[in-house]
C-alpha positions, 0 to 999 in steps of 0.5 A: 531486462523487460519493463514489465519485470521493471514494474513489478519489482518497482512496484513490491518494493515500494510495497514493502517500503510502506509495510514498512511505514505502518510498522514503523508508524505504530512503533512509534505510537507505542513509544509516544514519539514523533508519528507519521501523518496519516495523510501520509499514510493513506496517500501511500497508499494510493501511490500504489503502495495499497497492498503494502498497506493492506497488509501492514493494517492486519499484520501491525493492528495498526490503524485498524478501528479508523473509519478513514482507514478501513474505508480509503485503504482498501479502495486504494487497493482496488484502484492499484489493481485496477491501474495495473490491469489496464496499463499492463496489456501482458497481464490484462491477457493473461487474466481476460 
């Protein structure tokens, strides 16, 4: 199997997990239950989960008023895209 397909599948899966973490945190916030720490949520975005975090913030309307998330999640997404473009020559060759 092509390594690029494996990496792409792993990235998609990870972003689905991050999306789910944001959704779970929103659910827990509504129920006044144990919450996922902000450091964990932002950290997951920077660990190649920026797209999942960004989409989840919009979809769940969660953490959209916190300046930390309004700034750091888009920064994480931009850095995630930059890493993909720099590390995957096939993608870089396709785009540039």
